C-alpha positions, 0 to 999 in steps of 0.5 A: 274935713276938720284938721283935727281928724287926721290927728285923731286917727294917728292917736288912735294908731299909736294907742292900738294895742296890736304891737306887732311889726307894722302895727300902726300902718295896718291900723291906718290902711284898715281905717282908710278902707273903712272911711273912703270919703277921707281925702288925700291930704288928711289921709297923708298928714295922718301917716306922716304924724304916725311915721314921724312920732315913731321915727323921733320917739326917743327924742321926743320923750327926752324933751318931755322927761326934761319938764315933767316933775314926776317919774316919766314912767308914770305918764299914761300911754295914751297922754303921752302919745298926745304929748308925742304928736304935738311935739312932733308937730312943733319941732318937725313940721313948719307949717303947723303953728305951735298954737295949733298943735297945742290946742288940738293936744289939749281938745284930745286930752279933754276927750279922756273925761278927766279935766286935770289931764287937759291942763297937764298936757297944756302945761308941758307943751307950753313949758317945752315951747318956752324952752324950745331953743335951750333943750340940752341933749346928753353931753357927747363928750361924756357919753357918746353912745347915749348922745347918739341914742337920744339925738338920733332916737334909737335904741342904744343896743342898735347904736352900739351894734353899728358902731362896732360893726361900721365905726362911729362915723359911718354909724352916726351917718347911718342914724341920720339917714334912717331918719329921713322920709323916704322917696317913693320908688316905683318899678315899671312893669316891662311886660307892658311898657318901657321906662321913657313910655312910663315917665310919659304916662305919669307926666299926663297924670301930672306926676313928675318922675326921675330915673333911678341911679342903678336900677334900669326899672326904677322911677323916683316919684315926686309930687304924688298928692294922693294914694299911688293906687289912684293912678291910672297907670297903677290901675293899668299895671304899668308899675309896681311900687318897689325900692331901688335896692329891692329891684336890683336883687332880681337882677343878681339871679340873671333871669332868662326866659324858660327857666324855673324859679322858686321864691321862698318867703315871697311875701307880697311878690315885689321880687317875684313879679319883677322876676317874671318880668325879666323872664318875659312871662316865659318860665315858672315861678313858684311863690312860696310863703307861710302866709295866705293873705300875702299870697292872695295879694300876690295873686292880685298884683300879678292879675293887675301886671298881666303876669301868668307864670307865677304859681303860689304855694302856701308852706313853711320854708322853715320846715322840710318842703321837699316833698311838695315838688317833683322836680328841682328848680334852676334858680331859687330866691331866699328872701329871709325873714330878717330884722328890716334894720336896713329899711327903717326909714320906711318902717320906723317901728322897726327900731322899737320892736326888735332886741339884739337877741332877736337877731340871732333867732332870726339867723337861726331861722334863715340858715334853716331855710336856706338848708331846707332850699338845697335839696330843691335846687338842681346841680349847676343851679344858683340860689340867692340869699338876700335880706334887708338888714344891716346886721353881720349876724343875719348876713355874714354870719349866716352864710358862714354857717350855711357854707359850712353845713353845705359842702356842695354849695359854692359862693360866687363873686357878684361882680361877675354876675351883676350888669355893669351899672351895678358893680359898685354895689358889690363889695371886695368879697363879692357880696351885694351891700347897700346902705341908706347913708352911702347909696341913697336907698334901702340897706340890702344884703346879697350872696349868690351860691352855686350848687356844684356839678 
């Protein structure tokens, strides 16, 4: 397979007219299904290029802006993406020669049918390469926010928000952590295998794994050369891909066999299937989500993992759902739809498809979903609210509003309910918080409530 193919796939993904969250990822997944002949290295290269451009877009644009002789906004988006792809390879991929990155970009420009575009791309890239070691960023002393925004490639509003909420030193470390290429984390399926045995099975397939620091079910994968779905251990349902912070969430509800659970906004079911494993598949889990396709994929995962206690239900959690159920539930998980600011390292397009106003809109939706969940919880039952964001609007603000409107609900100190291995993930207020720059995992938040007798 020619090396130009993954570059062309990456360019088409970045040029996709779909700008919904995860657009490039979906485009590549669909392409890979349609092109089964693409080998693992080409697929990985295409994904790496797309993720890299999205991760470093603002810094790449700053470099381009320093050498163009006309307003930056006049560069056509397809040509701009060609330049971004080439510059990402030049500045962030040591194994790609500068000449190869430039030549392939020129070839891509030629396919646009206008000769002068190839010359323009060649000129810009050669110019940047000559000045590679002299590129100046905004002065950190004059405008620290602008410097951090450009250097770490984040929108200004998000830099300002994190400085406000965390302080400048923590904010800068968080910005840097969000740009790291994340490790692949998996969770062993305790219904079929324990973690030591899973490590042995992976080793037989040539995969090195290391146990996670906190989650007793997690393994950090090293040296995977192709899609995880091609591993026999995956096909046999011995594990599920899931970050460590998300794995910890299920333990916060202390699942016990025989209990009934409602998983609201279940999505693809990472936490749902984990709860089923902790229940030993003995109990009842209703997985509720507004998206039918996600629940289909959840059902497929359940089948692969050998789980029988999950019942998917398509419904809008933002509306009244109490009429759907004749019984109340022992425990409810609300995995709130959020801004995803804690998982930027995995989904770098999340930097660019959110605005600060969106956080307040999401907070209102989260509060509505929580309020609708209360009638479905039995007296003495527990409700866990979790998000994958680092945003006080969607975390602290939501639980304050929720408690103010629901006097029958009381907040619990999670230090009294989390296993010993996770106690330093609980803050002084009894809330679950993880940060990429502190804990080396996704940024998550969790609050546990009980319905008073």
